[in-house]
C-alpha positions in Angstrom: -55.6 -43.6 -41.7 -52.9 -42.7 -44.1 -53.2 -46.5 -45.7 -56.6 -45.7 -47.0 -54.9 -42.6 -49.1 -52.8 -45.5 -50.8 -56.0 -47.0 -52.3 -57.0 -50.6 -53.3 -57.5 -51.6 -56.8 -57.0 -54.9 -59.3 -54.0 -56.3 -58.7 -51.5 -56.0 -62.1 -51.5 -58.1 -64.0 -55.3 -58.6 -63.8 -55.8 -62.4 -63.0 -58.4 -64.4 -60.5 -57.2 -66.1 -57.3 -57.5 -69.4 -56.1 -61.4 -69.5 -56.0 -62.0 -67.3 -58.9 -62.4 -63.8 -57.7 -60.2 -61.0 -59.3 -56.6 -60.2 -56.9 -56.3 -56.7 -55.5 -53.3 -54.7 -54.9 -53.7 -52.7 -51.6 -52.1 -49.8 -50.0 -48.1 -49.7 -50.4 -48.5 -53.1 -52.6 -50.7 -50.7 -55.1 -47.9 -47.9 -54.9 -45.3 -50.9 -56.2 -47.2 -52.2 -59.1 -48.2 -48.5 -60.1 -44.3 -47.6 -60.5 -43.8 -51.1 -62.1 -46.5 -50.4 -64.7 -45.2 -46.6 -65.1 -42.0 -48.1 -66.1 -43.3 -50.7 -68.2 -45.5 -48.7 -70.5 -44.0 -46.9 -73.3 -45.3 -43.3 -74.1 -48.0 -43.2 -76.8 -49.2 -47.2 -75.9 -52.3 -45.8 -74.0 -54.9 -44.5 -76.7 -56.3 -42.2 -74.2 -53.2 -41.2 -72.3 -50.6 -40.9 -74.8 -48.3 -38.9 -72.5 -48.5 -41.7 -69.7 -45.5 -43.9 -69.4 -41.8 -43.7 -69.4 -39.4 -42.6 -72.3 -36.8 -45.7 -71.9 -38.5 -47.3 -74.7 -37.5 -44.8 -77.1 -33.8 -45.8 -76.3 -34.1 -49.3 -76.8 -32.1 -49.6 -79.7 -29.1 -47.2 -77.9 -25.6 -49.0 -77.1 -25.5 -49.6 -73.7 -23.1 -47.2 -72.1 -23.0 -44.5 -69.6 -24.7 -42.2 -71.5 -27.7 -44.3 -72.1 -27.4 -45.1 -69.1 -27.8 -41.0 -67.7 -30.7 -40.9 -70.5 -32.9 -43.6 -68.8 -32.0 -42.2 -65.5 -33.4 -38.9 -66.5 -36.3 -40.6 -68.2 -37.4 -42.4 -64.9 -37.0 -39.7 -63.0 -39.5 -37.8 -65.0 -42.0 -40.1 -65.7 -42.5 -41.3 -62.0 -42.4 -37.1 -60.8 -45.1 -36.7 -63.4 -47.5 -39.7 -62.5 -46.6 -41.2 -59.0 -47.7 -38.6 -56.6 -48.3 -41.0 -53.6 -44.3 -41.5 -53.5 -41.2 -39.3 -52.5 -38.2 -40.6 -55.3 -35.3 -40.9 -53.1 -32.8 -42.1 -56.0 -32.8 -43.4 -59.5 -29.5 -45.9 -60.6 -28.8 -47.3 -63.8 -26.3 -50.3 -63.9 -25.4 -51.3 -67.6 -24.8 -55.2 -68.0 -24.6 -56.9 -71.1 -27.6 -56.2 -73.3 -29.8 -54.9 -69.9 -29.6 -52.3 -67.7 -30.8 -52.7 -64.2 -32.9 -49.7 -63.2 -33.0 -49.6 -59.3 -35.8 -46.9 -58.0 -35.6 -46.1 -54.6 -38.8 -44.4 -53.3 -40.4 -43.6 -50.0 -44.4 -44.0 -49.8 -45.3 -40.2 -48.6 -48.4 -41.2 -46.3 -46.7 -43.9 -44.5 -42.8 -42.7 -44.7 -41.8 -45.9 -45.4 -38.8 -46.8 -47.7 -38.7 -49.2 -50.7 -36.5 -50.4 -53.5 -37.4 -51.6 -56.8 -35.6 -53.2 -59.6 -36.4 -53.0 -63.1 -34.8 -54.7 -65.8 -34.6 -52.6 -69.1 -33.7 -55.4 -71.8 -31.3 -53.4 -74.9 -32.2 -54.9 -78.4 -29.3 -55.7 -80.7 -29.1 -54.6 -84.4 -27.8 -56.1 -87.0 -25.3 -53.4 -87.4 -23.6 -54.0 -83.9 
């Protein structure tokens, strides 16, 4: 019954399936989508939950350096530990590449003990001053 603890909900992004009904995400797919939503949401973006999200969006105009990668790693760790209790965070690694940082999140779903990896691209914006 560990699967029932993981839950079922609307798939993200919300869209109809082939017969016009809403698509659902269940169990471990629901967890994967929740991790993606946490990383893709800037703090303050949700009016009723201003604390929800990940602080990486505050770093969008930073230089693509090892120091920035460390800040991104810390922000991702804090957000996932705060907002996704269904996972055990195994590792977060950030690899700077040109104007994008590849964020790799290794996690284990607590209810099933299955391990997963998610890669989230974080795009840094160039300013005219560079």
